[in-house]
Chimera marker file (.cmm) of the C-alpha trace (Angstrom):
<marker_set name="trace">
<marker id="1" x="-55.181" y="-72.942" z="-37.653" r="1" g="1" b="0" radius="0.5"/>
<marker id="2" x="-58.114" y="-73.377" z="-35.851" r="1" g="1" b="0" radius="0.5"/>
<marker id="3" x="-61.477" y="-75.581" z="-36.593" r="1" g="1" b="0" radius="0.5"/>
<marker id="4" x="-63.668" y="-73.560" z="-38.008" r="1" g="1" b="0" radius="0.5"/>
<marker id="5" x="-60.636" y="-72.228" z="-40.501" r="1" g="1" b="0" radius="0.5"/>
<marker id="6" x="-59.983" y="-75.513" z="-41.728" r="1" g="1" b="0" radius="0.5"/>
<marker id="7" x="-63.913" y="-76.067" z="-42.061" r="1" g="1" b="0" radius="0.5"/>
<marker id="8" x="-64.003" y="-73.086" z="-44.303" r="1" g="1" b="0" radius="0.5"/>
<marker id="9" x="-61.060" y="-74.072" z="-46.132" r="1" g="1" b="0" radius="0.5"/>
<marker id="10" x="-62.846" y="-77.694" z="-46.514" r="1" g="1" b="0" radius="0.5"/>
<marker id="11" x="-66.154" y="-76.012" z="-48.025" r="1" g="1" b="0" radius="0.5"/>
<marker id="12" x="-64.078" y="-73.933" z="-50.730" r="1" g="1" b="0" radius="0.5"/>
<marker id="13" x="-61.982" y="-77.106" z="-51.827" r="1" g="1" b="0" radius="0.5"/>
<marker id="14" x="-65.344" y="-79.164" z="-51.923" r="1" g="1" b="0" radius="0.5"/>
<marker id="15" x="-66.567" y="-76.985" z="-54.510" r="1" g="1" b="0" radius="0.5"/>
<marker id="16" x="-63.357" y="-77.670" z="-56.770" r="1" g="1" b="0" radius="0.5"/>
<marker id="17" x="-64.326" y="-81.445" z="-57.620" r="1" g="1" b="0" radius="0.5"/>
<marker id="18" x="-64.089" y="-82.256" z="-61.039" r="1" g="1" b="0" radius="0.5"/>
<marker id="19" x="-66.396" y="-85.323" z="-61.095" r="1" g="1" b="0" radius="0.5"/>
<marker id="20" x="-69.831" y="-85.543" z="-59.172" r="1" g="1" b="0" radius="0.5"/>
<marker id="21" x="-69.626" y="-87.643" z="-56.271" r="1" g="1" b="0" radius="0.5"/>
<marker id="22" x="-72.477" y="-89.354" z="-55.963" r="1" g="1" b="0" radius="0.5"/>
<marker id="23" x="-76.384" y="-88.670" z="-54.255" r="1" g="1" b="0" radius="0.5"/>
<marker id="24" x="-75.235" y="-90.416" z="-50.405" r="1" g="1" b="0" radius="0.5"/>
<marker id="25" x="-72.209" y="-88.140" z="-50.867" r="1" g="1" b="0" radius="0.5"/>
<marker id="26" x="-73.769" y="-85.425" z="-51.251" r="1" g="1" b="0" radius="0.5"/>
<marker id="27" x="-76.707" y="-85.631" z="-48.655" r="1" g="1" b="0" radius="0.5"/>
<marker id="28" x="-74.037" y="-86.920" z="-46.332" r="1" g="1" b="0" radius="0.5"/>
<marker id="29" x="-71.969" y="-83.782" z="-46.678" r="1" g="1" b="0" radius="0.5"/>
<marker id="30" x="-75.308" y="-81.402" z="-47.078" r="1" g="1" b="0" radius="0.5"/>
<marker id="31" x="-75.631" y="-82.856" z="-43.520" r="1" g="1" b="0" radius="0.5"/>
<marker id="32" x="-72.704" y="-82.760" z="-41.730" r="1" g="1" b="0" radius="0.5"/>
<marker id="33" x="-72.586" y="-78.540" z="-43.014" r="1" g="1" b="0" radius="0.5"/>
<marker id="34" x="-76.098" y="-78.127" z="-41.671" r="1" g="1" b="0" radius="0.5"/>
<marker id="35" x="-75.106" y="-79.540" z="-38.585" r="1" g="1" b="0" radius="0.5"/>
<marker id="36" x="-72.131" y="-77.317" z="-38.220" r="1" g="1" b="0" radius="0.5"/>
<marker id="37" x="-73.652" y="-73.769" z="-39.140" r="1" g="1" b="0" radius="0.5"/>
<marker id="38" x="-77.385" y="-74.006" z="-37.888" r="1" g="1" b="0" radius="0.5"/>
<marker id="39" x="-77.295" y="-77.097" z="-35.119" r="1" g="1" b="0" radius="0.5"/>
<marker id="40" x="-80.157" y="-79.740" z="-35.126" r="1" g="1" b="0" radius="0.5"/>
<marker id="41" x="-82.878" y="-79.765" z="-37.559" r="1" g="1" b="0" radius="0.5"/>
<marker id="42" x="-86.329" y="-77.712" z="-36.385" r="1" g="1" b="0" radius="0.5"/>
<marker id="43" x="-87.963" y="-77.325" z="-39.484" r="1" g="1" b="0" radius="0.5"/>
<marker id="44" x="-91.037" y="-79.204" z="-40.243" r="1" g="1" b="0" radius="0.5"/>
<marker id="45" x="-90.378" y="-81.907" z="-42.979" r="1" g="1" b="0" radius="0.5"/>
<marker id="46" x="-91.255" y="-81.137" z="-46.458" r="1" g="1" b="0" radius="0.5"/>
<marker id="47" x="-94.514" y="-82.875" z="-47.787" r="1" g="1" b="0" radius="0.5"/>
<marker id="48" x="-94.265" y="-85.865" z="-50.314" r="1" g="1" b="0" radius="0.5"/>
<marker id="49" x="-94.012" y="-84.386" z="-53.629" r="1" g="1" b="0" radius="0.5"/>
<marker id="50" x="-90.678" y="-82.746" z="-52.197" r="1" g="1" b="0" radius="0.5"/>
<marker id="51" x="-88.401" y="-85.607" z="-52.849" r="1" g="1" b="0" radius="0.5"/>
<marker id="52" x="-85.221" y="-83.758" z="-52.634" r="1" g="1" b="0" radius="0.5"/>
<marker id="53" x="-86.504" y="-81.670" z="-49.758" r="1" g="1" b="0" radius="0.5"/>
<marker id="54" x="-87.818" y="-84.748" z="-47.702" r="1" g="1" b="0" radius="0.5"/>
<marker id="55" x="-84.030" y="-86.995" z="-48.339" r="1" g="1" b="0" radius="0.5"/>
<marker id="56" x="-81.955" y="-83.492" z="-47.651" r="1" g="1" b="0" radius="0.5"/>
<marker id="57" x="-84.115" y="-82.680" z="-44.410" r="1" g="1" b="0" radius="0.5"/>
<marker id="58" x="-83.886" y="-87.348" z="-43.186" r="1" g="1" b="0" radius="0.5"/>
<marker id="59" x="-79.932" y="-86.848" z="-43.833" r="1" g="1" b="0" radius="0.5"/>
<marker id="60" x="-79.634" y="-83.593" z="-41.747" r="1" g="1" b="0" radius="0.5"/>
<marker id="61" x="-82.154" y="-85.149" z="-39.280" r="1" g="1" b="0" radius="0.5"/>
<marker id="62" x="-79.824" y="-87.982" z="-38.238" r="1" g="1" b="0" radius="0.5"/>
<marker id="63" x="-77.370" y="-85.775" z="-37.504" r="1" g="1" b="0" radius="0.5"/>
<marker id="64" x="-79.568" y="-84.677" z="-34.315" r="1" g="1" b="0" radius="0.5"/>
<marker id="65" x="-76.772" y="-84.437" z="-31.151" r="1" g="1" b="0" radius="0.5"/>
<marker id="66" x="-74.221" y="-84.215" z="-32.911" r="1" g="1" b="0" radius="0.5"/>
<marker id="67" x="-72.497" y="-81.325" z="-31.854" r="1" g="1" b="0" radius="0.5"/>
<marker id="68" x="-71.222" y="-78.381" z="-34.179" r="1" g="1" b="0" radius="0.5"/>
<marker id="69" x="-67.280" y="-79.254" z="-33.568" r="1" g="1" b="0" radius="0.5"/>
<marker id="70" x="-68.158" y="-83.056" z="-34.090" r="1" g="1" b="0" radius="0.5"/>
<marker id="71" x="-69.646" y="-82.508" z="-37.353" r="1" g="1" b="0" radius="0.5"/>
<marker id="72" x="-67.242" y="-79.540" z="-38.564" r="1" g="1" b="0" radius="0.5"/>
<marker id="73" x="-64.936" y="-82.446" z="-37.710" r="1" g="1" b="0" radius="0.5"/>
<marker id="74" x="-67.055" y="-85.625" z="-39.900" r="1" g="1" b="0" radius="0.5"/>
<marker id="75" x="-67.040" y="-82.714" z="-42.812" r="1" g="1" b="0" radius="0.5"/>
<marker id="76" x="-63.252" y="-81.987" z="-42.790" r="1" g="1" b="0" radius="0.5"/>
<marker id="77" x="-62.753" y="-85.850" z="-43.202" r="1" g="1" b="0" radius="0.5"/>
<marker id="78" x="-64.939" y="-85.978" z="-46.030" r="1" g="1" b="0" radius="0.5"/>
<marker id="79" x="-64.599" y="-83.567" z="-47.883" r="1" g="1" b="0" radius="0.5"/>
<marker id="80" x="-60.651" y="-84.536" z="-47.778" r="1" g="1" b="0" radius="0.5"/>
<marker id="81" x="-61.891" y="-88.564" z="-48.859" r="1" g="1" b="0" radius="0.5"/>
<marker id="82" x="-63.858" y="-86.851" z="-51.520" r="1" g="1" b="0" radius="0.5"/>
<marker id="83" x="-61.181" y="-84.639" z="-53.087" r="1" g="1" b="0" radius="0.5"/>
<marker id="84" x="-58.629" y="-87.909" z="-53.116" r="1" g="1" b="0" radius="0.5"/>
<marker id="85" x="-62.184" y="-89.858" z="-55.227" r="1" g="1" b="0" radius="0.5"/>
<marker id="86" x="-62.444" y="-86.946" z="-56.996" r="1" g="1" b="0" radius="0.5"/>
<marker id="87" x="-60.235" y="-84.524" z="-57.490" r="1" g="1" b="0" radius="0.5"/>
<link id1="1" id2="2" r="1" g="1" b="0" radius="0.2"/>
<link id1="2" id2="3" r="1" g="1" b="0" radius="0.2"/>
<link id1="3" id2="4" r="1" g="1" b="0" radius="0.2"/>
<link id1="4" id2="5" r="1" g="1" b="0" radius="0.2"/>
<link id1="5" id2="6" r="1" g="1" b="0" radius="0.2"/>
<link id1="6" id2="7" r="1" g="1" b="0" radius="0.2"/>
<link id1="7" id2="8" r="1" g="1" b="0" radius="0.2"/>
<link id1="8" id2="9" r="1" g="1" b="0" radius="0.2"/>
<link id1="9" id2="10" r="1" g="1" b="0" radius="0.2"/>
<link id1="10" id2="11" r="1" g="1" b="0" radius="0.2"/>
<link id1="11" id2="12" r="1" g="1" b="0" radius="0.2"/>
<link id1="12" id2="13" r="1" g="1" b="0" radius="0.2"/>
<link id1="13" id2="14" r="1" g="1" b="0" radius="0.2"/>
<link id1="14" id2="15" r="1" g="1" b="0" radius="0.2"/>
<link id1="15" id2="16" r="1" g="1" b="0" radius="0.2"/>
<link id1="16" id2="17" r="1" g="1" b="0" radius="0.2"/>
<link id1="17" id2="18" r="1" g="1" b="0" radius="0.2"/>
<link id1="18" id2="19" r="1" g="1" b="0" radius="0.2"/>
<link id1="19" id2="20" r="1" g="1" b="0" radius="0.2"/>
<link id1="20" id2="21" r="1" g="1" b="0" radius="0.2"/>
<link id1="21" id2="22" r="1" g="1" b="0" radius="0.2"/>
<link id1="22" id2="23" r="1" g="1" b="0" radius="0.2"/>
<link id1="23" id2="24" r="1" g="1" b="0" radius="0.2"/>
<link id1="24" id2="25" r="1" g="1" b="0" radius="0.2"/>
<link id1="25" id2="26" r="1" g="1" b="0" radius="0.2"/>
<link id1="26" id2="27" r="1" g="1" b="0" radius="0.2"/>
<link id1="27" id2="28" r="1" g="1" b="0" radius="0.2"/>
<link id1="28" id2="29" r="1" g="1" b="0" radius="0.2"/>
<link id1="29" id2="30" r="1" g="1" b="0" radius="0.2"/>
<link id1="30" id2="31" r="1" g="1" b="0" radius="0.2"/>
<link id1="31" id2="32" r="1" g="1" b="0" radius="0.2"/>
<link id1="32" id2="33" r="1" g="1" b="0" radius="0.2"/>
<link id1="33" id2="34" r="1" g="1" b="0" radius="0.2"/>
<link id1="34" id2="35" r="1" g="1" b="0" radius="0.2"/>
<link id1="35" id2="36" r="1" g="1" b="0" radius="0.2"/>
<link id1="36" id2="37" r="1" g="1" b="0" radius="0.2"/>
<link id1="37" id2="38" r="1" g="1" b="0" radius="0.2"/>
<link id1="38" id2="39" r="1" g="1" b="0" radius="0.2"/>
<link id1="39" id2="40" r="1" g="1" b="0" radius="0.2"/>
<link id1="40" id2="41" r="1" g="1" b="0" radius="0.2"/>
<link id1="41" id2="42" r="1" g="1" b="0" radius="0.2"/>
<link id1="42" id2="43" r="1" g="1" b="0" radius="0.2"/>
<link id1="43" id2="44" r="1" g="1" b="0" radius="0.2"/>
<link id1="44" id2="45" r="1" g="1" b="0" radius="0.2"/>
<link id1="45" id2="46" r="1" g="1" b="0" radius="0.2"/>
<link id1="46" id2="47" r="1" g="1" b="0" radius="0.2"/>
<link id1="47" id2="48" r="1" g="1" b="0" radius="0.2"/>
<link id1="48" id2="49" r="1" g="1" b="0" radius="0.2"/>
<link id1="49" id2="50" r="1" g="1" b="0" radius="0.2"/>
<link id1="50" id2="51" r="1" g="1" b="0" radius="0.2"/>
<link id1="51" id2="52" r="1" g="1" b="0" radius="0.2"/>
<link id1="52" id2="53" r="1" g="1" b="0" radius="0.2"/>
<link id1="53" id2="54" r="1" g="1" b="0" radius="0.2"/>
<link id1="54" id2="55" r="1" g="1" b="0" radius="0.2"/>
<link id1="55" id2="56" r="1" g="1" b="0" radius="0.2"/>
<link id1="56" id2="57" r="1" g="1" b="0" radius="0.2"/>
<link id1="57" id2="58" r="1" g="1" b="0" radius="0.2"/>
<link id1="58" id2="59" r="1" g="1" b="0" radius="0.2"/>
<link id1="59" id2="60" r="1" g="1" b="0" radius="0.2"/>
<link id1="60" id2="61" r="1" g="1" b="0" radius="0.2"/>
<link id1="61" id2="62" r="1" g="1" b="0" radius="0.2"/>
<link id1="62" id2="63" r="1" g="1" b="0" radius="0.2"/>
<link id1="63" id2="64" r="1" g="1" b="0" radius="0.2"/>
<link id1="64" id2="65" r="1" g="1" b="0" radius="0.2"/>
<link id1="65" id2="66" r="1" g="1" b="0" radius="0.2"/>
<link id1="66" id2="67" r="1" g="1" b="0" radius="0.2"/>
<link id1="67" id2="68" r="1" g="1" b="0" radius="0.2"/>
<link id1="68" id2="69" r="1" g="1" b="0" radius="0.2"/>
<link id1="69" id2="70" r="1" g="1" b="0" radius="0.2"/>
<link id1="70" id2="71" r="1" g="1" b="0" radius="0.2"/>
<link id1="71" id2="72" r="1" g="1" b="0" radius="0.2"/>
<link id1="72" id2="73" r="1" g="1" b="0" radius="0.2"/>
<link id1="73" id2="74" r="1" g="1" b="0" radius="0.2"/>
<link id1="74" id2="75" r="1" g="1" b="0" radius="0.2"/>
<link id1="75" id2="76" r="1" g="1" b="0" radius="0.2"/>
<link id1="76" id2="77" r="1" g="1" b="0" radius="0.2"/>
<link id1="77" id2="78" r="1" g="1" b="0" radius="0.2"/>
<link id1="78" id2="79" r="1" g="1" b="0" radius="0.2"/>
<link id1="79" id2="80" r="1" g="1" b="0" radius="0.2"/>
<link id1="80" id2="81" r="1" g="1" b="0" radius="0.2"/>
<link id1="81" id2="82" r="1" g="1" b="0" radius="0.2"/>
<link id1="82" id2="83" r="1" g="1" b="0" radius="0.2"/>
<link id1="83" id2="84" r="1" g="1" b="0" radius="0.2"/>
<link id1="84" id2="85" r="1" g="1" b="0" radius="0.2"/>
<link id1="85" id2="86" r="1" g="1" b="0" radius="0.2"/>
<link id1="86" id2="87" r="1" g="1" b="0" radius="0.2"/>
</marker_set>
């Protein structure tokens, strides 16, 4: 199975979690997903009143420089960890 197929499978698996992961875990998943699908964050930082957007932007921005393949591998690993913890 190709890396992209495994990544897409992991993206589907994460939707089946029976319990909600912590905010930190969700931010990590978001950042890895964005890095794997879009690449480096090149959007402008959200305003001060958009706290959720700011946290998501910062989490993604920390992944800058991580290759698409490395981000996919890290995402798959994180999903497997969460499935073991919350499924």
